[in-house]
ROSE-4610 file (N, C-alpha, C; in Angstrom, 1 decimal, always signed):
// ROSE-4610
residu = [M/M/M/M/M/M/K/K/K/T/T/T/P/P/P/A/A/A/L/L/L/L/L/L/A/A/A/S/S/S/S/S/S/L/L/L/L/L/L/L/L/L/L/L/L/S/S/S/Q/Q/Q/A/A/A/C/C/C/G/G/G/A/A/A/D/D/D/L/L/L/K/K/K/T/T/T/F/F/F/T/T/T/F/F/F/T/T/T/S/S/S/D/D/D/E/E/E/W/W/W/T/T/T/E/E/E/G/G/G/D/D/D/P/P/P/P/P/P/K/K/K/E/E/E/V/V/V/F/F/F/V/V/V/V/V/V/D/D/D/G/G/G/T/T/T/I/I/I/K/K/K/I/I/I/A/A/A/A/A/A/K/K/K/D/D/D/G/G/G/N/N/N/K/K/K/A/A/A/V/V/V/M/M/M/V/V/V/S/S/S/P/P/P/D/D/D/N/N/N/L/L/L/V/V/V/D/D/D/A/A/A/S/S/S/A/A/A/Q/Q/Q/F/F/F/A/A/A/V/V/V/S/S/S/A/A/A/A/A/A/G/G/G/D/D/D/S/S/S/V/V/V/I/I/I/K/K/K/A/A/A/K/K/K/V/V/V/F/F/F/A/A/A/S/S/S/K/K/K/K/K/K/G/G/G/R/R/R/S/S/S/N/N/N/P/P/P/R/R/R/F/F/F/G/G/G/V/V/V/A/A/A/V/V/V/H/H/H/G/G/G/M/M/M/S/S/S/G/G/G/Y/Y/Y/R/R/R/L/L/L/I/I/I/V/V/V/N/N/N/A/A/A/P/P/P/K/K/K/K/K/K/T/T/T/L/L/L/E/E/E/L/L/L/V/V/V/K/K/K/S/S/S/D/D/D/E/E/E/T/T/T/L/L/L/A/A/A/S/S/S/I/I/I/P/P/P/F/F/F/T/T/T/F/F/F/T/T/T/T/T/T/D/D/D/A/A/A/W/W/W/L/L/L/W/W/W/M/M/M/K/K/K/L/L/L/E/E/E/V/V/V/R/R/R/K/K/K/T/T/T/G/G/G/D/D/D/E/E/E/W/W/W/T/T/T/I/I/I/T/T/T/G/G/G/K/K/K/T/T/T/W/W/W/A/A/A/A/A/A/D/D/D/A/A/A/A/A/A/E/E/E/P/P/P/V/V/V/E/E/E/A/A/A/Q/Q/Q/I/I/I/K/K/K/H/H/H/T/T/T/D/D/D/K/K/K/G/G/G/L/L/L/K/K/K/G/G/G/Q/Q/Q/G/G/G/K/K/K/A/A/A/S/S/S/V/V/V/W/W/W/A/A/A/T/T/T/P/P/P/Y/Y/Y/S/S/S/Q/Q/Q/T/T/T/P/P/P/I/I/I/Y/Y/Y/F/F/F/D/D/D/D/D/D/I/I/I/E/E/E/V/V/V/G/G/G/I/I/I/E/E/E/A/A/A/A/A/A/P/P/P/E/E/E/T/T/T/K/K/K]
num = [1/1/1/2/2/2/3/3/3/4/4/4/5/5/5/6/6/6/7/7/7/8/8/8/9/9/9/10/10/10/11/11/11/12/12/12/13/13/13/14/14/14/15/15/15/16/16/16/17/17/17/18/18/18/19/19/19/20/20/20/21/21/21/22/22/22/23/23/23/24/24/24/25/25/25/26/26/26/27/27/27/28/28/28/29/29/29/30/30/30/31/31/31/32/32/32/33/33/33/34/34/34/35/35/35/36/36/36/37/37/37/38/38/38/39/39/39/40/40/40/41/41/41/42/42/42/43/43/43/44/44/44/45/45/45/46/46/46/47/47/47/48/48/48/49/49/49/50/50/50/51/51/51/52/52/52/53/53/53/54/54/54/55/55/55/56/56/56/57/57/57/58/58/58/59/59/59/60/60/60/61/61/61/62/62/62/63/63/63/64/64/64/65/65/65/66/66/66/67/67/67/68/68/68/69/69/69/70/70/70/71/71/71/72/72/72/73/73/73/74/74/74/75/75/75/76/76/76/77/77/77/78/78/78/79/79/79/80/80/80/81/81/81/82/82/82/83/83/83/84/84/84/85/85/85/86/86/86/87/87/87/88/88/88/89/89/89/90/90/90/91/91/91/92/92/92/93/93/93/94/94/94/95/95/95/96/96/96/97/97/97/98/98/98/99/99/99/100/100/100/101/101/101/102/102/102/103/103/103/104/104/104/105/105/105/106/106/106/107/107/107/108/108/108/109/109/109/110/110/110/111/111/111/112/112/112/113/113/113/114/114/114/115/115/115/116/116/116/117/117/117/118/118/118/119/119/119/120/120/120/121/121/121/122/122/122/123/123/123/124/124/124/125/125/125/126/126/126/127/127/127/128/128/128/129/129/129/130/130/130/131/131/131/132/132/132/133/133/133/134/134/134/135/135/135/136/136/136/137/137/137/138/138/138/139/139/139/140/140/140/141/141/141/142/142/142/143/143/143/144/144/144/145/145/145/146/146/146/147/147/147/148/148/148/149/149/149/150/150/150/151/151/151/152/152/152/153/153/153/154/154/154/155/155/155/156/156/156/157/157/157/158/158/158/159/159/159/160/160/160/161/161/161/162/162/162/163/163/163/164/164/164/165/165/165/166/166/166/167/167/167/168/168/168/169/169/169/170/170/170/171/171/171/172/172/172/173/173/173/174/174/174/175/175/175/176/176/176/177/177/177/178/178/178/179/179/179/180/180/180/181/181/181/182/182/182/183/183/183/184/184/184/185/185/185/186/186/186/187/187/187/188/188/188/189/189/189/190/190/190/191/191/191/192/192/192/193/193/193/194/194/194/195/195/195/196/196/196/197/197/197/198/198/198/199/199/199/200/200/200/201/201/201/202/202/202/203/203/203/204/204/204/205/205/205/206/206/206/207/207/207/208/208/208/209/209/209/210/210/210/211/211/211/212/212/212/213/213/213/214/214/214/215/215/215/216/216/216]
x = [+72.1/+71.4/+70.2/+69.1/+68.0/+68.1/+67.5/+67.5/+66.1/+65.9/+64.6/+64.3/+63.1/+62.8/+63.5/+63.5/+64.1/+65.6/+66.3/+67.7/+68.0/+67.2/+67.4/+67.3/+66.2/+66.0/+67.2/+67.6/+68.7/+70.0/+70.3/+71.5/+71.4/+70.3/+70.2/+70.4/+69.8/+70.0/+71.4/+72.2/+73.6/+74.3/+73.9/+74.6/+74.3/+73.1/+72.8/+73.5/+73.6/+74.3/+75.8/+76.3/+77.8/+78.2/+77.4/+77.8/+77.4/+76.7/+76.4/+75.5/+74.7/+73.8/+72.6/+71.5/+70.3/+70.4/+70.6/+70.9/+69.7/+69.7/+68.6/+69.3/+68.6/+69.2/+68.6/+69.4/+69.0/+69.6/+68.9/+69.5/+69.2/+70.1/+70.0/+70.3/+69.3/+69.3/+69.1/+70.2/+70.1/+69.1/+68.7/+67.7/+66.4/+66.2/+64.9/+64.9/+66.1/+66.2/+66.3/+66.0/+66.1/+67.6/+68.0/+69.3/+69.5/+70.6/+70.9/+71.2/+70.7/+71.1/+70.5/+71.4/+71.0/+69.8/+68.9/+67.8/+68.3/+67.3/+67.5/+68.2/+68.0/+68.8/+70.3/+70.8/+72.2/+72.7/+73.2/+73.7/+75.1/+75.3/+76.6/+77.4/+78.5/+79.4/+80.3/+80.9/+81.9/+81.9/+82.3/+82.5/+81.3/+81.3/+80.3/+79.7/+78.5/+78.0/+76.6/+76.4/+75.2/+74.6/+73.4/+72.9/+73.0/+73.7/+74.0/+73.8/+73.6/+73.5/+74.8/+74.7/+75.9/+75.6/+76.1/+76.0/+74.5/+73.7/+72.3/+71.4/+72.1/+71.3/+71.7/+71.5/+71.9/+72.8/+73.6/+74.5/+74.8/+75.4/+75.8/+77.2/+77.3/+78.5/+79.2/+80.6/+81.4/+82.1/+81.8/+82.2/+83.7/+84.5/+85.9/+86.0/+84.9/+84.9/+85.5/+85.4/+85.8/+86.8/+88.1/+89.1/+89.3/+88.3/+88.5/+88.3/+88.4/+88.0/+86.5/+85.8/+84.3/+83.8/+82.6/+82.0/+80.5/+79.7/+78.3/+77.9/+77.0/+76.5/+75.2/+74.9/+73.6/+73.1/+71.8/+71.1/+71.1/+70.9/+70.9/+72.2/+72.4/+73.6/+73.6/+74.7/+74.8/+75.2/+74.8/+75.2/+75.6/+76.8/+77.2/+77.8/+77.6/+78.1/+77.6/+78.4/+78.0/+78.7/+78.0/+78.6/+78.1/+79.0/+78.6/+79.1/+78.3/+78.8/+78.3/+79.2/+78.9/+79.7/+79.2/+79.9/+80.4/+81.7/+82.4/+83.0/+82.9/+83.5/+84.3/+85.7/+86.6/+87.5/+88.1/+89.0/+90.3/+91.4/+92.7/+92.8/+93.6/+93.8/+95.2/+95.9/+97.3/+98.0/+98.8/+99.5/+98.7/+97.5/+96.8/+95.8/+95.7/+94.8/+93.9/+92.7/+91.7/+92.0/+91.3/+91.3/+89.8/+89.4/+87.9/+87.7/+86.5/+86.3/+84.9/+84.8/+83.6/+84.0/+83.0/+83.4/+82.1/+82.4/+81.4/+81.7/+80.7/+80.9/+81.4/+80.7/+80.9/+82.2/+82.5/+83.7/+85.0/+85.0/+86.3/+86.4/+85.4/+85.4/+86.3/+86.1/+87.0/+86.6/+87.7/+87.4/+88.3/+87.7/+88.4/+88.5/+89.9/+90.2/+91.1/+90.6/+91.5/+92.4/+93.6/+94.6/+95.3/+94.7/+95.3/+96.6/+96.8/+98.1/+99.3/+99.0/+100.0/+99.9/+98.9/+98.7/+98.5/+97.6/+97.3/+95.9/+95.5/+94.2/+94.4/+93.8/+94.1/+92.9/+93.3/+92.3/+92.7/+91.9/+92.2/+91.2/+91.7/+90.9/+91.5/+90.6/+91.1/+92.4/+92.4/+93.5/+94.8/+94.8/+95.9/+95.7/+96.7/+96.6/+97.0/+96.1/+96.3/+96.7/+96.4/+96.6/+96.7/+97.6/+97.8/+98.3/+97.7/+98.2/+98.4/+99.2/+99.3/+97.9/+97.6/+96.3/+96.5/+96.0/+96.1/+94.7/+94.7/+93.4/+93.1/+91.9/+91.6/+90.7/+91.2/+90.5/+89.2/+88.2/+87.0/+86.3/+86.2/+85.6/+84.9/+83.6/+83.0/+83.6/+83.7/+84.4/+83.6/+83.3/+82.6/+83.5/+83.1/+83.8/+83.0/+83.5/+82.7/+83.5/+83.0/+83.7/+82.7/+83.3/+82.5/+83.2/+82.4/+83.0/+82.1/+82.5/+81.7/+82.4/+81.6/+82.2/+81.9/+83.0/+83.0/+83.6/+82.7/+83.4/+83.7/+84.9/+85.5/+86.2/+86.3/+87.1/+86.3/+86.7/+86.1/+87.0/+86.4/+87.1/+86.7/+87.6/+87.3/+87.9/+87.1/+87.5/+87.0/+87.9/+87.5/+87.9/+87.1/+87.3/+86.8/+87.5/+87.0/+86.9/+86.1/+86.1/+85.4/+85.8/+85.2/+83.7/+83.0/+81.5/+81.0/+81.7/+81.2/+81.7/+82.2/+82.8/+82.0/+82.2/+81.6/+82.3/+81.6/+82.3/+83.2/+84.5/+85.4/+85.0/+85.3/+84.9/+85.8/+87.1/+88.1/+88.3/+88.4/+88.7/+90.2/+90.4/+91.8/+92.5/+91.8/+92.5/+91.7/+92.4/+91.9/+92.6/+91.8/+92.4/+91.5/+92.1/+91.2/+91.4/+90.4/+90.4/+89.6/+90.1/+89.4/+88.8/+89.0/+88.6/+87.6/+87.0/+86.0/+84.6/+84.1/+82.7/+81.7/+81.8/+80.9/+79.6/+79.8/+78.7/+78.9/+77.9/+77.8/+77.4/+77.3/+76.7/+77.8/+77.2/+78.0/+78.2/+79.3/+79.5/+80.3/+80.4/+81.2/+82.1/+83.3/+84.4/+85.1/+85.5/+86.2/+87.1/+88.2/+89.0/+89.4/+88.8/+89.0/+90.3/+91.4/+92.7/+92.9/+92.2/+92.4/+91.5/+90.8/+89.8/+88.8/+88.4/+87.3/+86.2/+84.9/+83.9/+84.2/+83.7/+83.7/+82.3/+81.9/+80.5/+80.3/+79.2/+78.8/+77.4/+77.2/+75.9/+75.6/+74.3/+73.9/+74.6/+74.3/+74.9/+73.9/+74.6/+73.8/+74.4/+73.6/+74.1/+73.3/+74.1/+73.5/+74.1/+73.1/+73.7/+72.9/+73.7/+73.0/+72.5/+71.2/+70.7/+70.5/+70.5/+70.3/+69.0/+68.9/+67.6/+66.5/+65.4/+64.3/+63.8/+63.7/+63.2/+61.7/+61.1/+59.7/+59.3]
y = [+105.6/+104.3/+104.4/+103.7/+103.8/+102.8/+103.1/+102.2/+101.9/+100.8/+100.4/+101.3/+101.6/+102.3/+101.8/+100.4/+99.9/+100.0/+99.9/+100.2/+101.7/+102.5/+103.9/+104.4/+103.8/+104.2/+103.8/+102.5/+101.9/+102.7/+103.2/+103.9/+105.3/+105.9/+107.2/+107.1/+106.0/+105.7/+105.6/+104.9/+104.7/+106.0/+106.9/+108.2/+109.0/+108.9/+109.6/+109.1/+107.8/+107.1/+107.4/+107.5/+107.7/+109.0/+110.1/+111.3/+111.5/+110.6/+110.6/+111.8/+112.4/+113.5/+113.2/+114.0/+113.9/+114.7/+114.0/+114.6/+114.6/+115.7/+115.8/+115.2/+114.2/+113.5/+113.7/+113.6/+113.8/+112.8/+112.4/+111.6/+112.1/+111.9/+112.4/+111.2/+110.7/+109.6/+110.2/+110.2/+111.0/+110.4/+109.1/+108.5/+109.2/+110.0/+110.7/+112.0/+112.4/+113.7/+113.4/+114.5/+114.5/+114.7/+114.0/+114.3/+115.7/+116.4/+117.7/+118.5/+119.8/+120.7/+120.2/+120.3/+119.7/+120.5/+119.7/+120.4/+121.3/+122.0/+122.9/+122.3/+120.9/+120.2/+120.2/+120.4/+120.5/+121.9/+122.6/+123.9/+123.9/+124.3/+124.3/+125.5/+125.3/+126.5/+126.8/+125.8/+126.1/+124.8/+125.0/+123.9/+123.7/+122.7/+122.4/+120.9/+121.0/+119.8/+119.5/+118.3/+117.9/+116.6/+116.2/+114.9/+114.0/+112.9/+112.1/+110.7/+109.9/+108.5/+107.8/+106.8/+106.1/+104.7/+103.7/+102.3/+101.9/+102.3/+102.0/+102.8/+103.7/+104.6/+106.1/+107.0/+108.4/+108.9/+109.8/+110.3/+111.7/+112.4/+113.8/+113.8/+114.4/+114.4/+115.6/+115.6/+116.7/+116.6/+117.6/+117.5/+117.9/+117.3/+117.6/+118.8/+119.4/+120.5/+121.9/+121.8/+123.0/+122.5/+122.7/+122.2/+123.1/+123.0/+123.9/+122.9/+123.4/+122.6/+122.7/+121.8/+121.9/+121.4/+122.0/+121.6/+122.0/+121.1/+121.3/+121.0/+121.8/+121.7/+121.1/+120.3/+119.6/+119.9/+119.7/+119.8/+121.2/+121.3/+122.6/+122.7/+124.0/+124.3/+123.6/+123.1/+122.5/+123.6/+123.2/+124.1/+123.2/+122.4/+121.4/+120.2/+119.0/+117.8/+117.7/+117.1/+116.9/+115.7/+114.9/+113.8/+113.7/+113.3/+113.1/+111.8/+111.0/+109.7/+109.7/+109.4/+109.4/+108.4/+107.9/+107.0/+107.7/+107.4/+108.2/+107.3/+107.7/+106.9/+107.9/+107.6/+108.4/+107.6/+108.2/+107.4/+108.2/+107.4/+107.9/+107.9/+108.7/+108.7/+108.9/+107.9/+107.9/+108.1/+109.1/+109.4/+110.5/+110.9/+111.8/+111.2/+111.7/+111.2/+112.3/+112.0/+112.9/+113.1/+114.2/+114.4/+114.6/+114.0/+114.2/+113.9/+114.3/+114.1/+114.6/+114.6/+115.1/+116.1/+116.9/+118.0/+118.3/+119.0/+119.4/+120.9/+121.5/+122.8/+123.9/+124.0/+125.0/+125.1/+126.1/+126.2/+126.2/+126.6/+126.6/+125.5/+124.6/+123.4/+122.3/+121.2/+120.0/+119.3/+118.8/+118.1/+116.7/+115.7/+114.3/+114.2/+114.1/+114.2/+113.0/+112.3/+111.4/+112.1/+112.3/+113.0/+111.9/+111.5/+110.4/+110.8/+111.9/+112.4/+112.1/+112.4/+112.2/+110.9/+110.0/+108.7/+108.9/+109.8/+110.0/+110.2/+110.0/+110.3/+111.5/+112.6/+113.8/+114.3/+115.0/+115.8/+117.2/+118.0/+119.4/+120.4/+121.5/+122.6/+123.9/+124.7/+126.0/+125.8/+124.8/+124.5/+124.1/+123.8/+123.4/+121.9/+121.1/+119.6/+119.3/+118.9/+118.7/+117.2/+116.2/+114.9/+114.2/+113.3/+112.6/+111.2/+110.2/+108.8/+108.3/+107.3/+106.7/+106.1/+106.2/+105.7/+105.3/+104.1/+103.6/+103.8/+104.6/+104.9/+103.8/+103.3/+102.2/+102.9/+102.9/+103.6/+102.9/+103.5/+103.0/+102.1/+102.4/+101.6/+102.6/+102.2/+103.0/+102.8/+103.9/+104.0/+104.8/+104.2/+104.9/+105.9/+107.1/+108.1/+108.6/+108.7/+109.2/+110.1/+111.3/+112.3/+112.6/+112.6/+112.8/+113.8/+114.8/+115.8/+115.9/+115.6/+115.7/+116.3/+116.9/+117.6/+116.9/+116.8/+116.2/+117.2/+117.8/+118.8/+120.1/+120.5/+121.6/+121.2/+120.0/+119.5/+118.8/+119.0/+118.4/+117.2/+116.1/+115.0/+114.9/+114.8/+114.7/+113.3/+112.6/+111.3/+111.0/+110.2/+110.0/+108.5/+108.0/+106.6/+106.4/+105.4/+105.1/+103.5/+103.0/+101.6/+101.3/+100.1/+99.7/+99.6/+99.8/+99.8/+98.5/+97.4/+96.1/+95.5/+96.2/+95.8/+96.5/+95.9/+96.5/+97.7/+98.6/+99.7/+99.4/+99.8/+99.5/+100.1/+99.5/+100.1/+101.2/+101.1/+102.2/+103.2/+104.4/+105.5/+105.4/+105.8/+105.7/+107.0/+108.1/+109.3/+110.1/+110.8/+111.4/+112.6/+113.6/+114.9/+115.4/+116.4/+117.1/+118.5/+119.3/+120.7/+121.4/+122.4/+123.1/+124.4/+124.9/+126.2/+126.2/+125.0/+124.9/+125.5/+126.3/+126.8/+125.9/+124.8/+123.8/+124.3/+125.2/+125.7/+125.6/+125.4/+125.3/+124.0/+124.0/+122.8/+121.8/+120.5/+119.4/+119.6/+119.0/+119.1/+118.0/+118.0/+117.1/+118.0/+117.4/+118.2/+117.3/+117.9/+117.1/+118.0/+117.6/+118.2/+117.2/+117.3/+116.3/+116.4/+116.3/+116.4/+115.5/+114.3/+113.3/+113.5/+114.7/+115.0/+113.9/+113.3/+112.3/+112.7/+112.4/+112.8/+112.1/+112.8/+112.2/+112.2/+111.0/+110.9/+110.8/+111.3/+111.0/+110.5/+109.5/+109.0/+108.6/+108.3/+107.9/+108.8/+110.1/+111.0/+111.2/+111.0/+111.0/+112.0/+112.9/+113.9/+113.9/+113.9/+114.1/+115.4/+116.3/+117.4/+117.7/+118.3/+118.8/+120.2/+120.3/+121.6/+122.5/+123.8/+124.9/+124.7/+125.1/+125.0/+125.9/+125.5/+126.2/+127.4/+128.5/+129.7/+129.8/+130.2/+130.3/+131.8]
z = [+78.6/+78.6/+79.6/+79.2/+80.1/+81.3/+82.4/+83.6/+83.9/+84.6/+85.1/+86.4/+86.8/+87.9/+89.1/+89.3/+90.5/+90.5/+89.4/+89.4/+89.6/+89.1/+89.2/+90.6/+91.4/+92.8/+93.6/+93.3/+94.0/+93.9/+92.6/+92.4/+93.1/+93.0/+93.7/+95.2/+95.7/+97.1/+97.5/+96.7/+97.0/+96.9/+96.0/+95.9/+97.2/+97.7/+99.0/+100.2/+100.2/+101.3/+101.2/+100.1/+99.9/+100.5/+100.4/+101.0/+102.5/+103.1/+104.5/+104.8/+103.9/+104.1/+103.4/+103.8/+103.2/+101.8/+100.8/+99.5/+98.6/+97.8/+96.7/+95.6/+94.9/+93.9/+92.5/+91.4/+90.1/+89.2/+88.1/+87.1/+85.7/+84.8/+83.4/+82.5/+81.9/+80.9/+79.5/+78.7/+77.4/+76.4/+76.7/+75.8/+75.7/+76.8/+76.9/+76.0/+75.4/+74.8/+73.3/+72.6/+71.1/+70.6/+69.6/+69.1/+68.5/+68.8/+68.3/+69.5/+69.5/+70.6/+72.0/+73.0/+74.3/+74.9/+75.8/+76.4/+77.6/+78.2/+79.2/+80.4/+80.6/+81.8/+81.6/+80.4/+80.1/+79.9/+80.9/+80.7/+80.2/+78.9/+78.3/+78.8/+79.3/+79.8/+78.7/+78.0/+76.9/+76.0/+74.8/+73.8/+73.1/+72.2/+71.3/+71.8/+72.5/+73.1/+72.5/+72.1/+71.5/+72.1/+71.8/+72.1/+70.9/+71.0/+69.8/+70.0/+69.0/+69.1/+69.4/+70.3/+70.6/+71.1/+70.5/+70.8/+71.0/+70.1/+70.1/+71.1/+71.7/+72.7/+72.3/+73.3/+73.1/+74.2/+74.0/+75.1/+74.9/+75.9/+75.8/+75.2/+74.0/+73.2/+73.1/+73.4/+73.3/+71.9/+71.0/+69.7/+69.6/+68.7/+68.5/+67.6/+67.1/+66.2/+66.9/+68.2/+69.0/+70.1/+69.9/+70.8/+72.0/+72.9/+74.1/+75.3/+76.5/+77.7/+77.7/+77.1/+77.1/+78.5/+78.9/+80.1/+80.0/+80.8/+80.9/+82.4/+82.9/+84.2/+84.3/+85.4/+85.6/+87.0/+87.1/+88.4/+89.0/+90.3/+90.9/+91.7/+92.3/+93.0/+94.3/+94.7/+96.0/+97.2/+98.4/+99.5/+100.6/+100.2/+101.1/+100.3/+100.9/+100.2/+98.8/+97.9/+96.5/+96.0/+95.1/+94.4/+93.0/+92.1/+90.7/+90.2/+89.5/+88.9/+87.4/+86.5/+85.2/+84.4/+83.3/+82.4/+81.3/+80.9/+79.8/+78.8/+77.5/+76.4/+75.6/+75.5/+74.7/+73.9/+72.9/+72.0/+71.8/+71.6/+71.2/+69.6/+69.0/+67.5/+67.3/+66.8/+66.6/+68.0/+68.1/+69.5/+70.3/+69.7/+70.5/+71.4/+72.6/+73.6/+74.2/+74.6/+75.2/+76.7/+77.2/+78.6/+79.0/+80.1/+80.4/+81.9/+82.4/+83.9/+84.4/+85.6/+86.3/+87.4/+87.8/+88.8/+89.6/+90.7/+91.6/+92.1/+92.6/+93.2/+92.3/+91.1/+90.2/+89.4/+88.7/+87.8/+88.5/+89.7/+90.5/+91.5/+91.4/+92.4/+92.0/+92.7/+92.4/+91.2/+90.4/+89.2/+89.3/+89.0/+88.8/+87.4/+86.9/+85.5/+85.0/+84.1/+83.4/+82.3/+82.7/+81.8/+80.9/+79.9/+79.1/+78.5/+78.0/+77.5/+78.6/+79.8/+80.9/+81.6/+81.1/+81.8/+83.3/+83.7/+85.1/+85.3/+86.6/+87.1/+88.1/+87.9/+88.7/+89.4/+90.6/+91.3/+91.2/+90.5/+90.2/+90.8/+91.3/+91.8/+91.2/+90.5/+90.0/+89.2/+88.3/+87.5/+88.2/+89.5/+90.2/+90.5/+90.1/+90.3/+91.8/+92.7/+94.0/+94.4/+93.5/+93.7/+92.4/+92.2/+90.9/+91.1/+90.4/+90.4/+89.0/+88.8/+87.4/+87.0/+85.8/+85.3/+83.8/+83.5/+82.1/+81.5/+80.5/+79.8/+78.8/+78.8/+77.7/+76.7/+75.4/+74.4/+74.0/+73.5/+72.9/+73.9/+75.2/+76.2/+77.2/+77.7/+78.6/+80.0/+80.7/+82.0/+83.0/+84.1/+85.2/+85.9/+86.2/+87.1/+88.2/+89.4/+90.5/+91.4/+91.7/+92.6/+93.7/+94.9/+96.1/+97.0/+97.4/+98.3/+99.5/+100.8/+101.9/+103.1/+104.0/+105.1/+106.4/+107.2/+108.6/+109.5/+110.4/+111.3/+110.5/+110.6/+109.8/+108.6/+108.3/+107.2/+106.2/+104.8/+103.7/+103.2/+102.9/+102.3/+100.9/+100.0/+98.5/+98.0/+97.5/+97.0/+95.5/+94.8/+93.3/+93.1/+92.1/+91.7/+90.3/+89.6/+88.2/+88.2/+87.3/+87.1/+85.7/+85.1/+83.9/+83.9/+82.8/+82.8/+83.2/+82.8/+83.1/+84.4/+85.2/+86.5/+87.7/+88.9/+90.1/+90.6/+91.3/+91.7/+92.8/+92.8/+93.9/+95.2/+96.3/+97.6/+98.0/+97.7/+98.1/+97.0/+97.3/+96.4/+95.8/+94.7/+94.1/+94.5/+94.7/+94.9/+96.0/+96.9/+98.1/+98.5/+99.1/+99.4/+100.5/+101.3/+102.4/+102.1/+102.7/+102.4/+103.6/+104.2/+105.3/+104.8/+103.7/+103.3/+102.2/+101.9/+100.8/+101.1/+100.2/+100.4/+100.2/+99.3/+99.0/+98.4/+97.3/+96.7/+95.1/+94.4/+93.0/+92.4/+91.0/+90.3/+90.0/+89.7/+89.3/+87.8/+87.2/+85.8/+85.2/+83.9/+83.0/+82.3/+82.0/+81.4/+80.3/+79.3/+78.2/+77.3/+76.9/+76.0/+74.9/+73.6/+72.6/+71.9/+72.5/+71.9/+70.7/+70.8/+69.7/+68.5/+68.6/+67.5/+67.3/+68.4/+68.3/+69.4/+69.2/+70.2/+71.5/+72.6/+73.9/+74.4/+74.9/+75.3/+76.8/+77.3/+78.8/+78.8/+79.7/+79.8/+81.2/+81.6/+82.9/+84.0/+83.9/+84.8/+86.0/+87.2/+88.4/+89.4/+90.0/+90.8/+92.2/+93.2/+94.6/+95.2/+95.7/+96.4/+97.7/+98.6/+99.8/+99.5/+99.5/+99.1/+100.2/+99.9/+100.9/+101.5/+102.8/+103.5/+102.8/+102.7/+102.1/+103.1/+102.5/+103.2/+103.2/+104.3/+104.4/+104.1]
């Protein structure tokens, strides 16, 4: 969905403030892209991912035609703090439920995952679930997801939260973890597994990263 310049600037500022570092910020509004194959700004790692019409706008769509852990990366690689915020729309079909989320720091980095089949919100790294809380997935409704990873001293703090698209962002994180061995490098991404054989949509994707120092 499109944002006005004032709202966009405000949103990116909040991303930067959230990480407590001087972040380089990016926003990806699908309405600017042509339907069909994704543009170069969307680096598809796996799965069938298209730009498709949704609710009168356009969004990044994970197609159910290819039942894999689909993922696509955005922006440039972080060298430190990183945050991603995105809006997600998914559906259940019968007893089948989808799985979806957002991630930072590359393919082996942290992922915030709505695991609807298990009715949990999970923090995952390298396919290991490090934290999990009960979570009720609402089908056919837009949901905000936000994952933040920041370093203080020699320790990284990883926080995640979700909230309904028509609600205010909660102050407190729903899930939290600490890590002392994180490299903090890699791109932000979105993930989805369409177990319910219905499309999963991502929109209003915003990324803030601490970039590597420029070399002269």
